[in-house]
C-alpha atoms as one frame of an Amber mdcrd trajectory, in Angstrom:
protein
 144.860 170.805 113.405 144.845 168.163 116.112 146.672 164.970 115.128 145.156
 161.515 115.493 147.567 160.847 118.374 146.357 163.933 120.286 142.665 163.111
 120.088 140.821 161.439 122.956 139.930 157.814 122.135 136.231 158.708 122.363
 136.632 161.443 119.747 138.489 159.060 117.451 135.795 156.419 117.871 133.081
 159.005 117.182 134.760 160.155 113.970 135.334 156.593 112.806 131.697 155.791
 113.574 130.504 158.655 111.359 132.510 157.239 108.474 131.144 153.762 109.178
 127.451 154.685 109.024 125.133 154.792 105.992 127.080 152.434 103.777 125.137
 150.720 101.012 125.859 147.321 102.551 127.645 145.563 105.403 128.701 141.940
 105.923 125.920 139.632 107.084 127.876 138.992 110.277 127.734 142.661 111.267
 123.937 142.586 111.549 123.899 139.167 113.183 126.424 140.216 115.834 124.423
 143.321 116.785 121.763 141.128 118.356 123.936 138.322 119.701 124.427 138.555
 123.494 128.010 139.132 124.558 129.997 140.652 127.401 129.177 144.115 126.050
 125.900 143.667 124.163 122.424 142.565 125.128 119.139 142.568 123.233 116.261
 144.306 124.995 112.655 144.482 123.834 111.487 148.056 124.356 107.833 147.538
 123.507 105.430 146.698 120.710 104.618 149.158 117.914 101.366 149.110 115.954
 101.238 149.202 112.149  97.607 149.498 111.040  98.514 150.169 107.383 101.929
 148.500 107.026 103.468 151.613 105.480 106.691 152.207 107.450 108.011 155.629
 108.410 111.426 156.405 109.932 111.863 159.667 111.811 113.074 161.564 114.802
 109.720 161.535 116.624 110.101 164.901 118.308 111.438 166.821 115.318 110.197
 165.209 112.120 107.475 162.615 112.677 104.340 163.730 110.889 106.220 166.294
 108.806 107.561 166.421 105.265 111.006 165.578 106.668 110.143 162.059 107.809
 111.215 159.161 105.569 108.511 156.830 104.254 109.918 153.532 102.994 109.160
 151.883  99.664 108.912 148.369 101.149 105.693 147.716 103.050 105.062 145.165
 105.797 101.979 143.178 106.765  99.581 145.093 108.970 100.019 144.138 112.607
 101.962 144.794 115.800 105.681 144.109 116.112 108.330 144.154 118.857 110.917
 146.926 118.815 114.287 145.818 120.152 117.520 147.607 120.991 121.087 146.348
 120.921 122.180 147.706 124.305 125.926 148.404 124.281 128.050 149.079 127.341
 130.837 151.243 125.989 134.240 152.080 127.413 133.906 155.870 127.123 130.248
 156.726 126.455 128.428 154.605 129.012 125.320 152.679 128.010 124.153 153.324
 124.442 121.819 151.772 121.885 124.106 150.538 119.125 121.137 149.596 116.928
 117.384 149.185 116.931 115.232 146.756 115.008 111.616 146.125 114.186 111.237
 142.361 114.499 108.793 141.139 111.853 109.325 137.361 112.111 111.402 134.844
 114.031 113.019 133.484 110.864 116.704 134.327 110.351 117.740 136.826 107.705
 119.713 135.397 104.791 120.830 138.823 103.595 120.338 142.541 104.237 119.350
 145.297 101.841 119.368 149.029 102.399 115.869 150.431 102.990 114.976 152.977
 100.335 112.446 155.821 100.514 109.115 155.687  98.754 109.492 155.527  94.987
 113.082 154.278  94.940 114.975 150.995  94.775 118.512 150.202  95.982 119.746
 150.581  92.394 118.764 154.259  92.597 121.170 154.948  95.455 123.807 157.417
  94.367 121.687 159.100  91.746 121.333 162.889  92.155 118.972 163.742  94.988
 118.485 160.125  96.130 119.337 159.365  99.761 118.592 156.437 102.042 118.978
 158.101 105.418 116.723 159.999 107.808 117.724 162.837 110.105 117.853 162.934
 113.906 118.031 166.259 115.762 116.605 165.385 119.191 118.665 162.253 119.837
 115.638 160.011 119.257 114.326 157.757 116.503 111.327 155.554 115.831 109.734
 153.047 113.497 106.192 154.253 112.856 103.209 153.446 110.689 102.072 156.166
 108.281  98.703 156.331 110.063 100.427 156.682 113.441 102.579 159.458 111.996
  99.482 161.339 110.852  97.835 160.888 114.256 100.977 162.070 116.024 101.032
 165.229 113.896  97.474 166.035 115.023  98.380 165.370 118.657 101.440 167.611
 118.457  99.556 170.444 116.778  96.818 170.290 119.415  99.310 170.084 122.286
 101.291 173.086 121.086  98.103 175.085 120.626  97.019 174.282 124.172 100.493
 174.817 125.625 101.980 177.954 124.107 105.559 178.764 125.123 106.107 175.211
 126.399 108.514 172.547 125.156 106.937 169.238 124.168 109.875 167.228 125.470
 110.474 169.083 128.730 106.803 169.572 129.530 105.294 166.316 128.261 107.647
 163.518 127.237 110.435 163.980 129.814 108.239 162.622 132.592 107.397 159.559
 130.509 111.066 158.871 129.795 111.897 159.316 133.478 109.168 156.821 134.403
 110.575 154.367 131.857 113.993 154.649 133.468 112.551 154.000 136.920 110.854
 150.853 135.621 113.838 149.460 133.662 117.062 151.165 134.779 119.251 148.257
 133.699 118.855 149.009 129.969 118.897 152.802 129.845 120.599 155.896 131.157
 119.204 158.069 133.921 116.422 160.201 132.479 115.336 157.439 130.119 116.310
 156.170 126.680 112.978 154.814 125.458 109.226 154.875 125.888 106.404 152.751
 124.518 103.754 155.447 124.260 100.051 154.968 123.493  98.738 157.893 121.470
  96.051 159.684 123.474  93.305 159.448 120.858  93.550 155.884 119.523  95.786
 154.145 122.050  97.992 152.922 119.171 101.538 152.299 120.376 104.608 154.207
 119.258 108.067 153.251 120.544 110.624 156.072 120.781 114.278 155.262 121.495
 117.632 156.996 121.726 119.833 157.013 118.649 123.261 155.754 119.623 125.490
 158.753 120.271 122.721 161.208 119.404 122.014 163.461 116.448 123.018 162.566
 112.917 121.754 160.808 109.829 121.028 157.083 109.836 119.991 154.442 107.324
 117.888 151.340 107.891 118.348 147.883 106.382 115.826 145.149 105.613 116.708
 141.677 106.781 115.356 139.298 104.125 114.878 135.548 104.536 115.641 132.849
 101.993 112.318 133.599 100.271 113.178 137.320 100.036 110.528 138.209 102.614
 111.348 140.875 105.235 111.926 139.457 108.717 113.364 142.576 110.361 114.235
 146.213 109.820 117.486 147.340 111.468 118.871 150.823 112.118 122.593 150.704
 113.022 123.665 153.677 115.127 127.146 152.538 116.133 129.852 150.097 115.219
 130.264 148.306 118.578 133.849 147.295 117.840 134.970 150.919 118.087 133.508
 151.480 121.550 134.352 148.419 123.630
């Protein structure tokens, strides 16, 4: 077995990052620092996502959105449209990565953060048999989506696959959109594209897709709550920046 001393620093950071993710809680300062500009971090608004029902879904958009494997959250938000932002991290070994993403619900500061639980569960249920907070990523992408948008996406995908047998929905549809996004904003993404703000073909409702840190894995989201216990943001940490700068 390879010793810690023999491992490349990037491999060590990756392994430490896996152990860091999906904790029940983190210090308030961790979330605050994710979206504070620094030498290595900047906050970039990727687009605006529409929430016609206020029921929030977390998913890998290409693998699980609109399926039984997406994660619908217990906490709802007011119906509306909200900015999606990324904490853009310039790493020592992995290039430019999104250390976190957030759905910005209000300009008020968060007084505390609470892990976002799936429909039917509260944070006190975490740790009980069969209760998990995280959602899975298998295409290196994630999204915040409304339940109605998720349902519409599922119809779009089914129709597209029926009309395009033997084709790949990323390679043959979305790749060009990501490439266009990169051409428009190369300073905050890698070549080939790390995000799109995509209007669904039928309704025009907007869905923002973004890369998930170092790629595939399982990730938890956290509600930022103000002094009145109202949600002001929803944050998905993908990386612990301290391990990569």
